[in-house]
PDB file of N, CA, C and O in Angstrom:
ATOM      1  N   MET A   1       0.809  -1.229  -0.070  1.00  0.00           N
ATOM      2  CA  MET A   1       0.242  -0.167   0.265  1.00  0.00           C
ATOM      3  C   MET A   1       1.095   1.303  -0.164  1.00  0.00           C
ATOM      4  O   MET A   1       0.791   1.967  -1.155  1.00  0.00           O
ATOM      5  N   ILE A   2       2.245   1.669   0.812  1.00  0.00           N
ATOM      6  CA  ILE A   2       2.821   2.291   0.876  1.00  0.00           C
ATOM      7  C   ILE A   2       3.350   2.507  -0.752  1.00  0.00           C
ATOM      8  O   ILE A   2       3.455   3.662  -1.166  1.00  0.00           O
ATOM      9  N   ALA A   3       3.590   1.657  -1.413  1.00  0.00           N
ATOM     10  CA  ALA A   3       4.435   1.586  -2.879  1.00  0.00           C
ATOM     11  C   ALA A   3       3.486   2.119  -3.668  1.00  0.00           C
ATOM     12  O   ALA A   3       3.806   2.892  -4.572  1.00  0.00           O
ATOM     13  N   VAL A   4       2.116   1.757  -3.419  1.00  0.00           N
ATOM     14  CA  VAL A   4       1.160   2.325  -4.328  1.00  0.00           C
ATOM     15  C   VAL A   4       0.716   3.758  -3.881  1.00  0.00           C
ATOM     16  O   VAL A   4      -0.012   4.406  -4.634  1.00  0.00           O
ATOM     17  N   GLY A   5       1.025   4.148  -2.982  1.00  0.00           N
ATOM     18  CA  GLY A   5       0.768   5.602  -2.537  1.00  0.00           C
ATOM     19  C   GLY A   5       2.193   6.355  -2.921  1.00  0.00           C
ATOM     20  O   GLY A   5       2.145   7.575  -3.078  1.00  0.00           O
ATOM     21  N   VAL A   6       3.367   5.721  -3.065  1.00  0.00           N
ATOM     22  CA  VAL A   6       4.254   6.279  -3.652  1.00  0.00           C
ATOM     23  C   VAL A   6       4.455   6.711  -4.845  1.00  0.00           C
ATOM     24  O   VAL A   6       5.013   7.745  -5.213  1.00  0.00           O
ATOM     25  N   LEU A   7       3.822   5.608  -5.630  1.00  0.00           N
ATOM     26  CA  LEU A   7       3.762   5.966  -7.256  1.00  0.00           C
ATOM     27  C   LEU A   7       2.832   6.710  -7.339  1.00  0.00           C
ATOM     28  O   LEU A   7       3.019   7.375  -8.358  1.00  0.00           O
ATOM     29  N   MET A   8       1.397   7.172  -6.590  1.00  0.00           N
ATOM     30  CA  MET A   8       0.532   8.005  -6.849  1.00  0.00           C
ATOM     31  C   MET A   8       0.822   9.369  -6.666  1.00  0.00           C
ATOM     32  O   MET A   8      -0.048  10.141  -7.070  1.00  0.00           O
ATOM     33  N   THR A   9       1.666   9.778  -6.239  1.00  0.00           N
ATOM     34  CA  THR A   9       2.190  10.909  -5.662  1.00  0.00           C
ATOM     35  C   THR A   9       2.439  11.879  -6.932  1.00  0.00           C
ATOM     36  O   THR A   9       2.257  13.094  -6.845  1.00  0.00           O
ATOM     37  N   GLY A  10       2.894  11.206  -8.188  1.00  0.00           N
ATOM     38  CA  GLY A  10       3.872  11.656  -9.192  1.00  0.00           C
ATOM     39  C   GLY A  10       2.503  12.166  -9.939  1.00  0.00           C
ATOM     40  O   GLY A  10       2.577  13.096 -10.742  1.00  0.00           O
ATOM     41  N   SER A  11       1.073  11.437  -9.608  1.00  0.00           N
ATOM     42  CA  SER A  11       0.210  11.568 -10.647  1.00  0.00           C
ATOM     43  C   SER A  11      -0.524  12.678 -10.146  1.00  0.00           C
ATOM     44  O   SER A  11      -1.316  13.315 -10.841  1.00  0.00           O
ATOM     45  N   VAL A  12      -0.263  12.937  -8.888  1.00  0.00           N
ATOM     46  CA  VAL A  12      -1.198  14.382  -7.970  1.00  0.00           C
ATOM     47  C   VAL A  12      -0.502  15.671  -8.612  1.00  0.00           C
ATOM     48  O   VAL A  12      -1.349  16.540  -8.821  1.00  0.00           O
ATOM     49  N   ARG A  13       0.548  15.980  -8.917  1.00  0.00           N
ATOM     50  CA  ARG A  13       1.054  17.223 -10.004  1.00  0.00           C
ATOM     51  C   ARG A  13       0.374  17.321 -11.134  1.00  0.00           C
ATOM     52  O   ARG A  13       0.549  18.426 -11.649  1.00  0.00           O
ATOM     53  N   ARG A  14      -0.646  16.313 -12.006  1.00  0.00           N
ATOM     54  CA  ARG A  14      -1.155  16.545 -12.923  1.00  0.00           C
ATOM     55  C   ARG A  14      -2.660  16.606 -12.823  1.00  0.00           C
ATOM     56  O   ARG A  14      -3.403  16.719 -13.798  1.00  0.00           O
ATOM     57  N   ILE A  15      -3.049  16.520 -11.557  1.00  0.00           N
ATOM     58  CA  ILE A  15      -4.449  16.970 -11.279  1.00  0.00           C
ATOM     59  C   ILE A  15      -4.783  18.618 -11.612  1.00  0.00           C
ATOM     60  O   ILE A  15      -4.167  19.469 -10.971  1.00  0.00           O
ATOM     61  N   ASN A  16      -5.703  18.993 -12.558  1.00  0.00           N
ATOM     62  CA  ASN A  16      -6.165  20.365 -12.560  1.00  0.00           C
ATOM     63  C   ASN A  16      -7.081  21.097 -11.539  1.00  0.00           C
ATOM     64  O   ASN A  16      -8.306  21.172 -11.635  1.00  0.00           O
ATOM     65  N   PHE A  17      -6.178  21.724 -10.365  1.00  0.00           N
ATOM     66  CA  PHE A  17      -7.052  22.106  -9.189  1.00  0.00           C
ATOM     67  C   PHE A  17      -7.604  22.963  -9.515  1.00  0.00           C
ATOM     68  O   PHE A  17      -8.404  23.188  -8.606  1.00  0.00           O
ATOM     69  N   ASP A  18      -7.746  23.741 -10.355  1.00  0.00           N
ATOM     70  CA  ASP A  18      -8.440  24.664 -11.159  1.00  0.00           C
ATOM     71  C   ASP A  18     -10.301  24.444 -11.508  1.00  0.00           C
ATOM     72  O   ASP A  18     -11.239  25.199 -11.764  1.00  0.00           O
ATOM     73  N   ASP A  19     -10.128  23.140 -11.352  1.00  0.00           N
ATOM     74  CA  ASP A  19     -11.548  22.456 -11.929  1.00  0.00           C
ATOM     75  C   ASP A  19     -12.324  21.816 -10.673  1.00  0.00           C
ATOM     76  O   ASP A  19     -12.006  20.720 -10.211  1.00  0.00           O
ATOM     77  N   LEU A  20     -13.209  22.483 -10.243  1.00  0.00           N
ATOM     78  CA  LEU A  20     -13.630  21.517  -8.808  1.00  0.00           C
ATOM     79  C   LEU A  20     -14.371  20.225  -9.225  1.00  0.00           C
ATOM     80  O   LEU A  20     -14.927  19.542  -8.365  1.00  0.00           O
ATOM     81  N   THR A  21     -14.389  19.866 -10.579  1.00  0.00           N
ATOM     82  CA  THR A  21     -14.926  18.620 -11.135  1.00  0.00           C
ATOM     83  C   THR A  21     -13.691  17.651 -11.570  1.00  0.00           C
ATOM     84  O   THR A  21     -13.834  16.531 -12.063  1.00  0.00           O
ATOM     85  N   GLU A  22     -12.570  18.234 -11.320  1.00  0.00           N
ATOM     86  CA  GLU A  22     -11.789  17.312 -11.633  1.00  0.00           C
ATOM     87  C   GLU A  22     -11.104  16.865 -10.269  1.00  0.00           C
ATOM     88  O   GLU A  22     -10.912  15.659 -10.116  1.00  0.00           O
ATOM     89  N   TRP A  23     -10.722  17.752  -9.265  1.00  0.00           N
ATOM     90  CA  TRP A  23      -9.753  17.492  -7.989  1.00  0.00           C
ATOM     91  C   TRP A  23     -10.513  17.046  -6.997  1.00  0.00           C
ATOM     92  O   TRP A  23      -9.957  16.513  -6.036  1.00  0.00           O
ATOM     93  N   VAL A  24     -11.733  17.159  -7.030  1.00  0.00           N
ATOM     94  CA  VAL A  24     -12.686  16.699  -6.196  1.00  0.00           C
ATOM     95  C   VAL A  24     -12.953  15.021  -6.057  1.00  0.00           C
ATOM     96  O   VAL A  24     -12.974  14.375  -5.009  1.00  0.00           O
ATOM     97  N   PRO A  25     -13.123  14.592  -7.256  1.00  0.00           N
ATOM     98  CA  PRO A  25     -12.801  13.051  -7.458  1.00  0.00           C
ATOM     99  C   PRO A  25     -11.597  12.166  -7.102  1.00  0.00           C
ATOM    100  O   PRO A  25     -11.502  10.996  -6.729  1.00  0.00           O
ATOM    101  N   ALA A  26     -10.549  13.324  -7.396  1.00  0.00           N
ATOM    102  CA  ALA A  26      -9.058  12.908  -7.479  1.00  0.00           C
ATOM    103  C   ALA A  26      -9.066  12.649  -5.904  1.00  0.00           C
ATOM    104  O   ALA A  26      -8.737  11.604  -5.343  1.00  0.00           O
ATOM    105  N   PHE A  27      -9.564  13.956  -5.255  1.00  0.00           N
ATOM    106  CA  PHE A  27      -9.107  13.902  -3.606  1.00  0.00           C
ATOM    107  C   PHE A  27      -9.937  12.656  -2.950  1.00  0.00           C
ATOM    108  O   PHE A  27      -9.210  11.848  -2.372  1.00  0.00           O
ATOM    109  N   THR A  28     -11.195  12.392  -2.942  1.00  0.00           N
ATOM    110  CA  THR A  28     -12.232  11.516  -2.625  1.00  0.00           C
ATOM    111  C   THR A  28     -11.607  10.336  -2.674  1.00  0.00           C
ATOM    112  O   THR A  28     -11.384   9.695  -1.647  1.00  0.00           O
ATOM    113  N   THR A  29     -11.193   9.847  -4.089  1.00  0.00           N
ATOM    114  CA  THR A  29     -10.363   8.880  -4.063  1.00  0.00           C
ATOM    115  C   THR A  29      -9.048   8.514  -3.129  1.00  0.00           C
ATOM    116  O   THR A  29      -9.076   7.390  -2.628  1.00  0.00           O
ATOM    117  N   ILE A  30      -8.182   9.138  -2.911  1.00  0.00           N
ATOM    118  CA  ILE A  30      -7.165   9.281  -2.074  1.00  0.00           C
ATOM    119  C   ILE A  30      -7.692   8.825  -0.754  1.00  0.00           C
ATOM    120  O   ILE A  30      -7.458   7.762  -0.178  1.00  0.00           O
ATOM    121  N   VAL A  31      -8.383   9.738  -0.412  1.00  0.00           N
ATOM    122  CA  VAL A  31      -8.834   9.859   0.898  1.00  0.00           C
ATOM    123  C   VAL A  31      -9.468   8.739   1.494  1.00  0.00           C
ATOM    124  O   VAL A  31      -9.270   8.381   2.656  1.00  0.00           O
ATOM    125  N   MET A  32     -10.398   8.069   0.513  1.00  0.00           N
ATOM    126  CA  MET A  32     -10.986   6.872   0.503  1.00  0.00           C
ATOM    127  C   MET A  32      -9.971   5.418   0.685  1.00  0.00           C
ATOM    128  O   MET A  32     -10.194   4.449   1.410  1.00  0.00           O
ATOM    129  N   MET A  33      -8.705   5.675  -0.320  1.00  0.00           N
ATOM    130  CA  MET A  33      -8.066   4.925  -0.393  1.00  0.00           C
ATOM    131  C   MET A  33      -7.091   4.863   1.367  1.00  0.00           C
ATOM    132  O   MET A  33      -6.770   3.792   1.880  1.00  0.00           O
ATOM    133  N   LEU A  34      -6.885   5.791   1.796  1.00  0.00           N
ATOM    134  CA  LEU A  34      -6.220   5.721   3.184  1.00  0.00           C
ATOM    135  C   LEU A  34      -6.691   5.655   4.271  1.00  0.00           C
ATOM    136  O   LEU A  34      -6.034   5.339   5.263  1.00  0.00           O
ATOM    137  N   PHE A  35      -7.927   5.944   4.280  1.00  0.00           N
ATOM    138  CA  PHE A  35      -9.271   5.763   5.447  1.00  0.00           C
ATOM    139  C   PHE A  35      -9.445   4.086   5.124  1.00  0.00           C
ATOM    140  O   PHE A  35      -9.047   3.305   5.989  1.00  0.00           O
ATOM    141  N   THR A  36      -9.896   3.685   4.177  1.00  0.00           N
ATOM    142  CA  THR A  36     -10.492   2.074   4.502  1.00  0.00           C
ATOM    143  C   THR A  36      -9.372   1.232   3.851  1.00  0.00           C
ATOM    144  O   THR A  36      -9.636   0.103   3.435  1.00  0.00           O
ATOM    145  N   TYR A  37      -8.092   1.765   3.748  1.00  0.00           N
ATOM    146  CA  TYR A  37      -6.778   0.493   3.357  1.00  0.00           C
ATOM    147  C   TYR A  37      -7.243  -0.348   2.306  1.00  0.00           C
ATOM    148  O   TYR A  37      -7.042  -1.558   2.194  1.00  0.00           O
ATOM    149  N   ASN A  38      -7.942   0.472   1.478  1.00  0.00           N
ATOM    150  CA  ASN A  38      -8.642  -0.617   0.130  1.00  0.00           C
ATOM    151  C   ASN A  38      -8.326  -0.021  -1.011  1.00  0.00           C
ATOM    152  O   ASN A  38      -8.948   1.040  -1.056  1.00  0.00           O
ATOM    153  N   ILE A  39      -7.674  -0.169  -1.952  1.00  0.00           N
ATOM    154  CA  ILE A  39      -7.748   0.830  -3.424  1.00  0.00           C
ATOM    155  C   ILE A  39      -9.031   0.577  -3.980  1.00  0.00           C
ATOM    156  O   ILE A  39      -9.425   1.586  -4.565  1.00  0.00           O
ATOM    157  N   ALA A  40      -9.927  -0.463  -4.040  1.00  0.00           N
ATOM    158  CA  ALA A  40     -10.933  -0.825  -4.705  1.00  0.00           C
ATOM    159  C   ALA A  40     -11.901   0.106  -4.235  1.00  0.00           C
ATOM    160  O   ALA A  40     -12.510   0.821  -5.031  1.00  0.00           O
ATOM    161  N   ASN A  41     -12.130   0.166  -2.760  1.00  0.00           N
ATOM    162  CA  ASN A  41     -12.866   1.232  -2.562  1.00  0.00           C
ATOM    163  C   ASN A  41     -12.414   2.413  -2.880  1.00  0.00           C
ATOM    164  O   ASN A  41     -13.433   2.965  -3.293  1.00  0.00           O
ATOM    165  N   GLY A  42     -11.401   3.313  -2.978  1.00  0.00           N
ATOM    166  CA  GLY A  42     -11.296   4.320  -3.312  1.00  0.00           C
ATOM    167  C   GLY A  42     -11.379   4.927  -4.746  1.00  0.00           C
ATOM    168  O   GLY A  42     -11.786   6.031  -5.105  1.00  0.00           O
ATOM    169  N   LEU A  43     -10.800   3.734  -5.563  1.00  0.00           N
ATOM    170  CA  LEU A  43     -11.249   3.611  -6.885  1.00  0.00           C
ATOM    171  C   LEU A  43     -12.343   4.142  -7.585  1.00  0.00           C
ATOM    172  O   LEU A  43     -12.452   4.942  -8.515  1.00  0.00           O
ATOM    173  N   THR A  44     -13.545   3.141  -6.532  1.00  0.00           N
ATOM    174  CA  THR A  44     -14.941   3.055  -6.614  1.00  0.00           C
ATOM    175  C   THR A  44     -15.529   4.642  -6.655  1.00  0.00           C
ATOM    176  O   THR A  44     -16.158   5.208  -7.548  1.00  0.00           O
ATOM    177  N   THR A  45     -15.093   5.117  -5.386  1.00  0.00           N
ATOM    178  CA  THR A  45     -15.481   6.457  -4.938  1.00  0.00           C
ATOM    179  C   THR A  45     -15.307   7.831  -6.332  1.00  0.00           C
ATOM    180  O   THR A  45     -16.041   8.680  -6.837  1.00  0.00           O
ATOM    181  N   GLY A  46     -13.888   7.362  -6.484  1.00  0.00           N
ATOM    182  CA  GLY A  46     -13.744   8.286  -7.336  1.00  0.00           C
ATOM    183  C   GLY A  46     -14.223   8.318  -8.597  1.00  0.00           C
ATOM    184  O   GLY A  46     -14.385   9.484  -8.955  1.00  0.00           O
ATOM    185  N   LEU A  47     -14.555   7.424  -9.528  1.00  0.00           N
ATOM    186  CA  LEU A  47     -15.287   6.847 -10.747  1.00  0.00           C
ATOM    187  C   LEU A  47     -17.041   6.881 -10.258  1.00  0.00           C
ATOM    188  O   LEU A  47     -17.954   6.546 -11.014  1.00  0.00           O
ATOM    189  N   ILE A  48     -17.185   7.269  -9.113  1.00  0.00           N
ATOM    190  CA  ILE A  48     -18.546   7.743  -8.543  1.00  0.00           C
ATOM    191  C   ILE A  48     -18.805   8.881  -8.847  1.00  0.00           C
ATOM    192  O   ILE A  48     -19.624   9.232  -9.697  1.00  0.00           O
ATOM    193  N   ALA A  49     -17.870   9.822  -7.919  1.00  0.00           N
ATOM    194  CA  ALA A  49     -17.688  11.203  -8.070  1.00  0.00           C
ATOM    195  C   ALA A  49     -17.578  12.120  -8.932  1.00  0.00           C
ATOM    196  O   ALA A  49     -17.866  13.301  -8.739  1.00  0.00           O
ATOM    197  N   TYR A  50     -17.000  11.470 -10.314  1.00  0.00           N
ATOM    198  CA  TYR A  50     -16.736  12.283 -11.072  1.00  0.00           C
ATOM    199  C   TYR A  50     -17.678  12.528 -11.982  1.00  0.00           C
ATOM    200  O   TYR A  50     -17.701  13.685 -12.403  1.00  0.00           O
ATOM    201  N   PRO A  51     -18.745  11.510 -12.563  1.00  0.00           N
ATOM    202  CA  PRO A  51     -19.687  11.671 -13.532  1.00  0.00           C
ATOM    203  C   PRO A  51     -20.708  12.738 -12.465  1.00  0.00           C
ATOM    204  O   PRO A  51     -20.924  13.873 -12.889  1.00  0.00           O
ATOM    205  N   LEU A  52     -21.227  12.385 -11.282  1.00  0.00           N
ATOM    206  CA  LEU A  52     -21.866  13.211 -10.626  1.00  0.00           C
ATOM    207  C   LEU A  52     -21.410  14.449 -10.214  1.00  0.00           C
ATOM    208  O   LEU A  52     -22.153  15.284  -9.699  1.00  0.00           O
ATOM    209  N   LEU A  53     -20.186  14.620 -10.418  1.00  0.00           N
ATOM    210  CA  LEU A  53     -19.790  15.960 -10.371  1.00  0.00           C
ATOM    211  C   LEU A  53     -20.090  16.820 -11.688  1.00  0.00           C
ATOM    212  O   LEU A  53     -20.682  17.899 -11.645  1.00  0.00           O
ATOM    213  N   LYS A  54     -19.477  16.049 -13.213  1.00  0.00           N
ATOM    214  CA  LYS A  54     -20.018  16.912 -13.956  1.00  0.00           C
ATOM    215  C   LYS A  54     -21.243  16.912 -14.275  1.00  0.00           C
ATOM    216  O   LYS A  54     -21.653  17.837 -14.976  1.00  0.00           O
ATOM    217  N   LEU A  55     -22.252  15.742 -13.787  1.00  0.00           N
ATOM    218  CA  LEU A  55     -23.739  16.240 -13.971  1.00  0.00           C
ATOM    219  C   LEU A  55     -24.472  17.494 -13.390  1.00  0.00           C
ATOM    220  O   LEU A  55     -25.414  18.145 -13.844  1.00  0.00           O
ATOM    221  N   ALA A  56     -23.685  17.635 -12.154  1.00  0.00           N
ATOM    222  CA  ALA A  56     -24.194  18.693 -11.065  1.00  0.00           C
ATOM    223  C   ALA A  56     -23.551  20.315 -12.035  1.00  0.00           C
ATOM    224  O   ALA A  56     -24.105  21.414 -12.045  1.00  0.00           O
ATOM    225  N   ALA A  57     -22.613  20.022 -12.549  1.00  0.00           N
ATOM    226  CA  ALA A  57     -21.940  21.186 -13.072  1.00  0.00           C
ATOM    227  C   ALA A  57     -22.453  21.389 -14.386  1.00  0.00           C
ATOM    228  O   ALA A  57     -22.159  22.293 -15.168  1.00  0.00           O
ATOM    229  N   GLY A  58     -23.189  20.524 -14.530  1.00  0.00           N
ATOM    230  CA  GLY A  58     -23.937  20.961 -16.045  1.00  0.00           C
ATOM    231  C   GLY A  58     -22.928  20.851 -17.279  1.00  0.00           C
ATOM    232  O   GLY A  58     -22.663  21.754 -18.072  1.00  0.00           O
ATOM    233  N   ARG A  59     -22.477  19.690 -17.271  1.00  0.00           N
ATOM    234  CA  ARG A  59     -21.359  19.216 -18.132  1.00  0.00           C
ATOM    235  C   ARG A  59     -21.312  17.783 -18.391  1.00  0.00           C
ATOM    236  O   ARG A  59     -20.573  16.881 -17.998  1.00  0.00           O
ATOM    237  N   VAL A  60     -22.335  17.842 -19.180  1.00  0.00           N
ATOM    238  CA  VAL A  60     -22.948  16.338 -19.324  1.00  0.00           C
ATOM    239  C   VAL A  60     -22.442  15.956 -20.306  1.00  0.00           C
ATOM    240  O   VAL A  60     -22.571  14.733 -20.357  1.00  0.00           O
ATOM    241  N   ARG A  61     -21.649  16.534 -21.574  1.00  0.00           N
ATOM    242  CA  ARG A  61     -20.810  16.431 -22.931  1.00  0.00           C
ATOM    243  C   ARG A  61     -19.800  16.177 -22.643  1.00  0.00           C
ATOM    244  O   ARG A  61     -19.117  15.796 -23.594  1.00  0.00           O
ATOM    245  N   GLU A  62     -19.212  16.205 -21.514  1.00  0.00           N
ATOM    246  CA  GLU A  62     -17.743  15.868 -20.907  1.00  0.00           C
ATOM    247  C   GLU A  62     -17.498  14.383 -20.806  1.00  0.00           C
ATOM    248  O   GLU A  62     -16.481  13.711 -20.975  1.00  0.00           O
ATOM    249  N   LEU A  63     -18.829  14.052 -20.456  1.00  0.00           N
ATOM    250  CA  LEU A  63     -18.690  12.313 -20.150  1.00  0.00           C
ATOM    251  C   LEU A  63     -19.400  11.417 -21.314  1.00  0.00           C
ATOM    252  O   LEU A  63     -20.353  11.592 -22.074  1.00  0.00           O
ATOM    253  N   HIS A  64     -18.631  10.559 -21.120  1.00  0.00           N
ATOM    254  CA  HIS A  64     -18.675   9.298 -22.291  1.00  0.00           C
ATOM    255  C   HIS A  64     -19.562   8.299 -21.528  1.00  0.00           C
ATOM    256  O   HIS A  64     -19.570   8.124 -20.309  1.00  0.00           O
ATOM    257  N   VAL A  65     -20.440   7.564 -22.620  1.00  0.00           N
ATOM    258  CA  VAL A  65     -21.485   6.266 -21.548  1.00  0.00           C
ATOM    259  C   VAL A  65     -20.218   5.510 -21.299  1.00  0.00           C
ATOM    260  O   VAL A  65     -20.228   5.487 -20.068  1.00  0.00           O
ATOM    261  N   GLY A  66     -19.639   5.171 -21.493  1.00  0.00           N
ATOM    262  CA  GLY A  66     -19.031   4.004 -20.728  1.00  0.00           C
ATOM    263  C   GLY A  66     -18.339   4.364 -19.086  1.00  0.00           C
ATOM    264  O   GLY A  66     -17.869   3.506 -18.338  1.00  0.00           O
ATOM    265  N   GLN A  67     -18.446   6.138 -18.730  1.00  0.00           N
ATOM    266  CA  GLN A  67     -18.168   6.470 -17.324  1.00  0.00           C
ATOM    267  C   GLN A  67     -19.335   6.175 -16.719  1.00  0.00           C
ATOM    268  O   GLN A  67     -19.563   5.586 -15.662  1.00  0.00           O
ATOM    269  N   ILE A  68     -20.132   6.718 -17.623  1.00  0.00           N
ATOM    270  CA  ILE A  68     -21.675   6.864 -16.419  1.00  0.00           C
ATOM    271  C   ILE A  68     -21.912   5.207 -16.216  1.00  0.00           C
ATOM    272  O   ILE A  68     -21.947   4.674 -15.107  1.00  0.00           O
ATOM    273  N   ILE A  69     -22.051   4.572 -17.352  1.00  0.00           N
ATOM    274  CA  ILE A  69     -21.991   2.808 -16.911  1.00  0.00           C
ATOM    275  C   ILE A  69     -20.993   2.400 -15.977  1.00  0.00           C
ATOM    276  O   ILE A  69     -21.431   1.819 -14.984  1.00  0.00           O
ATOM    277  N   LEU A  70     -20.201   2.504 -16.025  1.00  0.00           N
ATOM    278  CA  LEU A  70     -19.289   1.815 -14.828  1.00  0.00           C
ATOM    279  C   LEU A  70     -19.388   2.767 -13.593  1.00  0.00           C
ATOM    280  O   LEU A  70     -19.008   2.206 -12.565  1.00  0.00           O
ATOM    281  N   ALA A  71     -19.811   4.100 -13.414  1.00  0.00           N
ATOM    282  CA  ALA A  71     -20.136   4.731 -12.177  1.00  0.00           C
ATOM    283  C   ALA A  71     -21.580   3.841 -11.680  1.00  0.00           C
ATOM    284  O   ALA A  71     -21.743   3.573 -10.490  1.00  0.00           O
ATOM    285  N   LEU A  72     -22.274   3.556 -12.408  1.00  0.00           N
ATOM    286  CA  LEU A  72     -23.739   2.876 -12.162  1.00  0.00           C
ATOM    287  C   LEU A  72     -23.165   1.276 -11.777  1.00  0.00           C
ATOM    288  O   LEU A  72     -23.759   0.548 -10.981  1.00  0.00           O
ATOM    289  N   LEU A  73     -22.362   1.025 -12.233  1.00  0.00           N
ATOM    290  CA  LEU A  73     -21.781  -0.611 -11.832  1.00  0.00           C
ATOM    291  C   LEU A  73     -20.905  -0.630 -10.266  1.00  0.00           C
ATOM    292  O   LEU A  73     -20.761  -1.658  -9.604  1.00  0.00           O
ATOM    293  N   CYS A  74     -20.448   0.549  -9.916  1.00  0.00           N
ATOM    294  CA  CYS A  74     -19.514   0.889  -8.780  1.00  0.00           C
ATOM    295  C   CYS A  74     -20.500   1.367  -7.316  1.00  0.00           C
ATOM    296  O   CYS A  74     -20.278   1.193  -6.118  1.00  0.00           O
ATOM    297  N   ALA A  75     -21.736   2.081  -8.099  1.00  0.00           N
ATOM    298  CA  ALA A  75     -22.710   2.073  -7.289  1.00  0.00           C
ATOM    299  C   ALA A  75     -23.597   1.449  -6.472  1.00  0.00           C
ATOM    300  O   ALA A  75     -24.126   1.764  -5.406  1.00  0.00           O
ATOM    301  N   ALA A  76     -23.680   0.064  -7.511  1.00  0.00           N
ATOM    302  CA  ALA A  76     -23.949  -0.910  -7.249  1.00  0.00           C
ATOM    303  C   ALA A  76     -23.436  -2.130  -6.661  1.00  0.00           C
ATOM    304  O   ALA A  76     -24.024  -3.127  -6.244  1.00  0.00           O
ATOM    305  N   TYR A  77     -21.713  -1.707  -6.744  1.00  0.00           N
ATOM    306  CA  TYR A  77     -20.901  -2.399  -5.743  1.00  0.00           C
ATOM    307  C   TYR A  77     -21.063  -2.025  -4.338  1.00  0.00           C
ATOM    308  O   TYR A  77     -20.842  -2.666  -3.310  1.00  0.00           O
ATOM    309  N   TYR A  78     -21.637  -0.467  -4.591  1.00  0.00           N
ATOM    310  CA  TYR A  78     -21.425  -0.215  -2.771  1.00  0.00           C
ATOM    311  C   TYR A  78     -22.688  -0.630  -2.112  1.00  0.00           C
ATOM    312  O   TYR A  78     -22.733  -1.180  -1.012  1.00  0.00           O
ATOM    313  N   LEU A  79     -23.920  -0.270  -3.002  1.00  0.00           N
ATOM    314  CA  LEU A  79     -25.163  -0.816  -2.638  1.00  0.00           C
ATOM    315  C   LEU A  79     -25.507  -2.522  -2.066  1.00  0.00           C
ATOM    316  O   LEU A  79     -26.142  -2.907  -1.084  1.00  0.00           O
ATOM    317  N   PHE A  80     -24.759  -3.316  -3.190  1.00  0.00           N
ATOM    318  CA  PHE A  80     -25.162  -4.555  -2.942  1.00  0.00           C
ATOM    319  C   PHE A  80     -24.078  -5.772  -2.813  1.00  0.00           C
ATOM    320  O   PHE A  80     -24.354  -6.914  -2.445  1.00  0.00           O
ATOM    321  N   GLY A  81     -22.926  -5.342  -3.150  1.00  0.00           N
ATOM    322  CA  GLY A  81     -21.602  -6.055  -2.694  1.00  0.00           C
ATOM    323  C   GLY A  81     -21.021  -5.666  -2.024  1.00  0.00           C
ATOM    324  O   GLY A  81     -19.963  -6.271  -2.196  1.00  0.00           O
ATOM    325  N   LEU A  82     -20.799  -4.580  -0.772  1.00  0.00           N
ATOM    326  CA  LEU A  82     -20.096  -4.402   0.037  1.00  0.00           C
ATOM    327  C   LEU A  82     -20.315  -5.184   0.947  1.00  0.00           C
ATOM    328  O   LEU A  82     -21.500  -5.409   1.195  1.00  0.00           O
ATOM    329  N   PRO A  83     -19.262  -5.870   1.761  1.00  0.00           N
ATOM    330  CA  PRO A  83     -19.543  -6.500   3.317  1.00  0.00           C
ATOM    331  C   PRO A  83     -19.919  -5.683   4.037  1.00  0.00           C
ATOM    332  O   PRO A  83     -19.332  -4.602   4.090  1.00  0.00           O
ATOM    333  N   HIS A  84     -21.220  -6.002   4.957  1.00  0.00           N
ATOM    334  CA  HIS A  84     -21.404  -5.111   5.955  1.00  0.00           C
ATOM    335  C   HIS A  84     -21.010  -5.685   7.366  1.00  0.00           C
ATOM    336  O   HIS A  84     -21.125  -4.984   8.371  1.00  0.00           O
TER     337      HIS A  84
END
């Protein structure tokens, strides 16, 4: 997990911090990975947050159908597949 974190730090420089719909999903991904100790939980959180923020900002044209489908599948993971 530490090695993955070190490798991810280089990618943080490429996040567009001027765009809220770009950095918030990246932030939620990183935070969820840290607090849940699970890479999959972090990734699924970011994959859900990205299309939601684009939709909320009215920038639907920036989304692809695959991103929406992937977000729905990740939401299904949280609703039905995550052990409680």
